[in-house]
C-alpha positions in Angstrom: 5.4 -0.6 -13.5 4.8 -3.4 -16.0 4.1 -7.0 -15.4 5.1 -10.3 -17.1 2.7 -12.2 -14.9 -0.4 -13.8 -16.1 -3.8 -14.0 -14.4 -7.0 -12.0 -14.4 -5.3 -8.9 -13.0 -2.4 -8.9 -15.3 -1.6 -5.4 -16.3 -3.1 -3.9 -13.2 -0.7 -1.6 -11.4 -1.0 -1.4 -7.6 0.9 0.8 -5.2 0.9 -0.5 -1.5 1.9 1.7 1.3 3.4 -0.9 3.8 1.4 -1.3 6.9 -0.1 -3.9 9.2 -3.4 -5.8 9.1 -5.6 -6.4 6.0 -3.9 -4.0 3.5 -0.7 -6.2 3.0 -2.9 -9.3 2.7 -5.1 -7.6 0.1 -1.9 -6.6 -1.8 -0.7 -10.2 -1.6 -3.9 -11.5 -3.1 -3.8 -8.9 -5.9 -0.3 -10.0 -6.7 -1.3 -13.7 -6.7 -4.0 -12.7 -9.2 -1.4 -11.2 -11.6 -1.3 -7.5 -10.5 2.0 -5.8 -10.6 2.3 -4.6 -6.9 5.0 -2.2 -5.7 5.2 -2.1 -1.9 6.6 1.2 -0.3 8.6 0.2 2.7 10.4 2.2 5.3 14.0 2.5 4.3 15.4 0.9 7.5 12.0 -0.7 7.8 10.5 -3.0 10.1 11.3 -6.1 8.1 8.9 -8.8 9.0 10.3 -10.2 12.2 9.1 -13.8 12.0 12.1 -15.6 13.2 12.6 -17.5 10.0 13.7 -15.3 7.1 11.9 -17.7 4.7 8.6 -16.8 6.3 8.8 -13.2 5.1 8.8 -14.4 1.6 5.5 -16.2 2.0 3.9 -13.1 3.5 5.3 -10.5 1.1 5.4 -12.7 -2.0 4.7 -11.3 -5.4 5.5 -7.7 -4.5 8.4 -5.4 -5.4 9.7 -3.6 -2.3 10.7 0.1 -2.7 12.4 1.7 0.4 11.0 5.2 0.8 11.4 7.7 3.7 7.9 9.4 3.6 9.1 12.0 6.0 11.5 13.4 3.4 10.4 15.6 0.5 12.1 13.2 -2.0 10.2 10.2 -0.5 6.9 12.0 -0.8 7.7 13.0 -4.4 8.6 9.4 -5.3 5.3 8.1 -3.9 3.3 10.7 -5.8 5.2 9.8 -9.0 4.4 6.1 -8.4 0.7 6.9 -7.8 0.6 8.8 -11.0 1.5 5.5 -12.9 -0.7 3.3 -10.7 -4.2 2.1 -11.2 -4.8 1.3 -7.5 -3.3 2.5 -4.3 -3.9 0.8 -1.0 -2.9 1.8 2.5 -3.6 0.5 6.0 -1.8 3.0 8.1 -3.3 4.7 11.2 -6.0 7.3 10.4 -4.6 10.6 9.4 -1.0 9.4 8.7 -1.1 9.6 4.9 -2.8 13.0 5.0 -0.1 14.3 7.4 2.6 12.8 5.1 1.1 14.5 2.0 0.3 11.2 0.1 -3.4 10.8 1.0 -6.6 10.6 -0.9 -6.5 14.3 -1.9 -2.9 14.5 -3.2 -2.5 11.2 -5.1 -5.8 11.3 -7.1 -5.0 14.9 -7.9 -1.9 13.6 -9.7 -3.9 10.7 -11.2 -7.7 11.2 -11.5 -8.2 7.6 -12.6 -6.4 6.3 -9.4 -8.6 4.1 -7.1 -7.4 5.0 -3.5 -8.2 2.2 -1.0 -8.0 2.6 2.7 -8.0 -0.7 4.5 -7.6 -0.3 8.2 -8.5 -2.0 11.4 -8.1 1.3 13.3 -11.2 3.2 14.3 -11.8 6.5 12.5 -13.6 9.3 14.2 -17.4 8.9 13.8 -17.2 5.5 12.2 -19.7 3.0 13.6 -19.6 0.0 11.3 -17.5 -3.1 11.2 -15.1 -4.6 13.7 -13.7 -1.2 14.5 -16.9 0.1 16.0 -16.6 2.0 19.5 -16.9 -0.1 22.6 
């Protein structure tokens, strides 16, 4: 994962696990600032269904999509390989999903101790009482 882009984050390698909410936006901003962002998408994925195909480019701009089936051993191995070469990994999936798939905050940093693993979610996690995902 190398970058030809300039900007304050040029040379930073980011791995994004595609999801909804703030994580894709954060990845877009990192890419806008020069980071090399690889976005792991579902193979037959949920392409952004915005009606106008040009709209998807605006939302997904600056990132290289890689289709991966995380439910297959080969897909998990690919994500772990990508994490080994990344500086930052961000995900915004439902709580417990990346752990269940074997690509969570235990497995990825074990392959790359310098990896910063960021979890950005709007889903309430058990026993979390801060932010907009606080219990009602």
